[in-house]
N, C-alpha and C positions, 0 to 999 in steps of 0.2 A: 507609438513604438510598434514596429512590425515584428511578426513572428520570424524567428531564425530557424529555418528548416535545416541549415547546416549546423552540425554540432561542434561547437568550439571546445577547446581543452577545458575551459572553465565549466561548461555545462556537463561534460563528462565527469569532471571531478566532483561536482555536486551530486550527480547520479550515483557515483560510487559510494559517497558518504551516506546518501539516502538508502541505498541498498543494504549497507551495513546496519543502519538503524532499524530498517524493516526486517532484515534477516534475523535479528534477535527476537522479533515479536513472536515467531512460531515457537521458539524455545520458552519464552515467558508464558505464553498461553498454555503450553504443554504442562508447565509447573502448576498453574493456577486452576486449570480446568478440573483437576481432581478434588478440589476443595470448595469451589464456588460455582453456582449455576451460570450458564452462558450470559443471560441478560444482566446479571449483577456484575460480571466481569466487564462487559462492554460499557455499562453505565459508569462504573468506577474509572474505567480508562478515559472516557471522554470528559467526565466531570473534573478529575484531577488535572487532565491536560488543559481544560478551560481555565482553571485557576492559575496554572503555571503560565499560560500564554497571556492572560490579562496582566499578570505581574510583569512579564517581559515587556508588554506593550506600554505599561505605565512607566517603567524605567526608561524606555526609549522615547517617551514623550508623546505617544500616540493616544488619541481619545476615541472612545466608541462612536461609531456613526449614529446619526439620528434619523436618517431617512428611512421610512418604512420599507421602501422597495429594496434597500440593501439588506435589511434584516430578513425580508422574504426570500431573497437570493441566498442568504446564509442558511435558511431553513431547508431550501431545496438541495443545497450542496451538502448540508449535514446529513440529510436522508440518503442521498446517493453515494456519498463518500465515506460516511461513518456508520450511521444506524443500521442500514440494510446490509452492507457487506460484512461489518463486524459481527453482527448477530449470526449471519449465515456461516461465516468462517468458524467462529467459536463453537457454534452448534455442530457444524460438520466435523470438527476435530474431536468431538465426543464420540463419534462413530467411526472415523477413519484415521489413519496414521498421519502425522504431520508431514511426512515425505510426500504422500499422495496429495495432501492439501496444497503443498507448495507447487507440485507439478500442475495441478488444475488451475491454481492461481496464476501460473505463468502463461496461461492462455489470454490474459488481459491484453497484451499488445495486439494480438490477433483481432480481438473484438474492437480495440481502439482504432486500428487501421480501417476497419470496415465502417464503424460508426462515424469517425471523424471524416472519412472519405465521403460519406453521404451527406453529412451535415455542415462541414466546414470547407468552403471553397479553396482556402489557402493551405489545406492539409490533404490534398489529393494524393493517394498512395502511388508510388512508382513500382515498377516490376522489381527493381533492386531492393527496395524497402520490404516488399512482400516476401521476397526470397530470404532476406535477412531475418525477418520475424519467424518464418517457418524453420529455418536452420537453427536459430536460437532456441526455439521451443524443443526441437529434437535434442539439442544439447542438454537442456534441462532434464528431459526424460532419461537420457543416457547417463548423466551425472548422478542423479538420485537413484537410478537403477530400476530395471524392469520388475524386481520383486515388489516394489511399491505399488505396481499396477495389478499384482496378482492377489487373489483372495479378498478383494475388497467386498465387504458384506453389505454395505448400505449404498444402494444406488441413489437414494434420496439425499444422503449426505454429500455424495459426489456432485449431484445436481445443485445442491445448496452452494457449494464452493464455486462452481461454474457460474451460478447466478450472481455471486459476489463479484466475480471477474467482470461480468457484463455490466454490473452496476458501477464498478470503477471506470469502465470505458465511457459510459454516459456521463459520469461525474467529471471526467477530464474535459469533455466537450462543454458541459454546462459551466465549468469553472472559468472558461475563457471570458465570460461576461464581466468578471471583476477587473479586467484590464480597462474596459471602457468606463467603469465606475470609479476609477482612480483610487481603489482601495489597496492598501499595502499588504504584502504577504502575511505579515504578523497579525494584522487585524482580520484578514480573511480566515486565517487558520483559527484564531480565537473565536470568531463569529460562528464558524461552522460547528466547532465542538460544543460551543455554548448552546446553539440551537438543538444539536443532537441530545445534549444533556436534558434540556427542557422536555423534549419529546419522550425520552427513554425513562426518566425518573419515575413518573406515575405508573407507567406500564410495568416497570421492574418491581415496584412495591406491590402492585396487584398480583403479579405472577409469582415472584420469588419471595416476597415478604421482606422484612428487615434483615440486614446483614448480621450474621452471628460473629461478632468481632472477636470474642474470646475463643471461639472454636476454630478460628482461622490462624494458621501458623505464621510465624515471622517470615519464613521463606516465601510464602504466598504473598504476603504484603510487600515484600521487597520486589517480587516479580511484578506485582501490580504497579508499583511506583516506577519501575524501569519501563514497563510497557506504556504507561501514561506520559511520562516526562520525556524519555528518549525516543521511543518508537512511535509516539503520537505528537506531542507538542513540538519538539525540535524538528522532527521529521516533516511535519506539515508546513512549517515555515519554509523549509527547503523545497518541498513539493510545489507550493504555490509560487515560489520564486522561479523555479524551472518552468512551470506551466506558463507563467507570464512572459518569459523570454523565448521559450522553445516550442510551446504548443502542446496539445493534448497527446498526440501520438508519441512524441519524443519523451515526455515525462513518464509515460506508462511503460517505457522500455525497462524501467527499473525492476519490474517484476520478473524479467528474464535474468537479472543480475542477483536478485534476492537469494535464490537457492544456493548460488555459488558462495555468496557472502556467509550464509548460514553454515555451510559445510566448512568453510575456512575458519569461522568463529569457533565451531565445534572442535576443530583440530588444535587451535591455539589455547582455548580456555577449558575444554573438557577432555583433552588428550585423545580425541577420536582420531583414528588412523585415516590418512589420505591414501587412496588406492589409485591404480593406473586409470581405472574407468572414470574417476572424478576429473582427472586431468584431460581425458579425451572429451568429456562433456564440457569442461570449461573452454577448451579450444574451439569446440563447435559454437558455443555461445559467443566467444570472441570473434569468430568468423562471421556469425550472424550480425553482431553489432557493428563490425567493420563494414558490412554490406549496407546496413541501415545508414551509417555515417556517410558512406559513398566516396570519400576522398581518395582512399587507397585504390579503389576499384576504377576510378576515373583515370588513374595514371597507368593502368594495365593495358 
């Protein structure tokens, strides 16, 4: 199966759903980070997601792969797509606001275009796609607001979130190998979070120690469950399906859409107000995404 550089309506629909699932993750992390240390949050996130995904795989009749090379690939993907970026983002959010973290995370498609352009012959960037990515990123900055960029105290925390974005870009390129291995998106998602759990569990126990179950609120546990099941398990099944059919550059466009989804979710469920600047930012993101898609621009 060849990669589809043209974005069909089906791919856009999956990206929208994925952006909603990941848009909620910044909120869930914001709830939990006040009660649990970063490594513990990340380990709980991937471990619960792993159990959820293997249950889904079993129900669907999928069996775990036996080939060592596939599990080695799961380990590499788990490090690039889970362990490294999750730890960097969660730690970063202990030092900087979630709005700034979302802006920095939205740089992922820029890195993806560069990394995929160098490493994947069938994902060479076009001028229109580069223009679209830059305009979309500007839209994210406008929508979240310039105040998010002011008064940021920790340069190291900002670099951590940028490092996470770079790790995601390499993960998108690395994940292309699962197409040639004929591994289903559900098994790929389950395998990567399982590998991440195996790596993170002993490190977390050494650094953070055992979890204080009784000292953690029900609100925090609910946020952890939502973060693991919705924003990780279900989200990664969609992620690997999009990666399989649309490629690394296109799947990581979701990070331009995540801030818009987060703001819309906040307006619906948290009664947060939508201001004119939010709509301006969303229009810029839509303009950027339309340029990346290219079809409307070819008719002009």
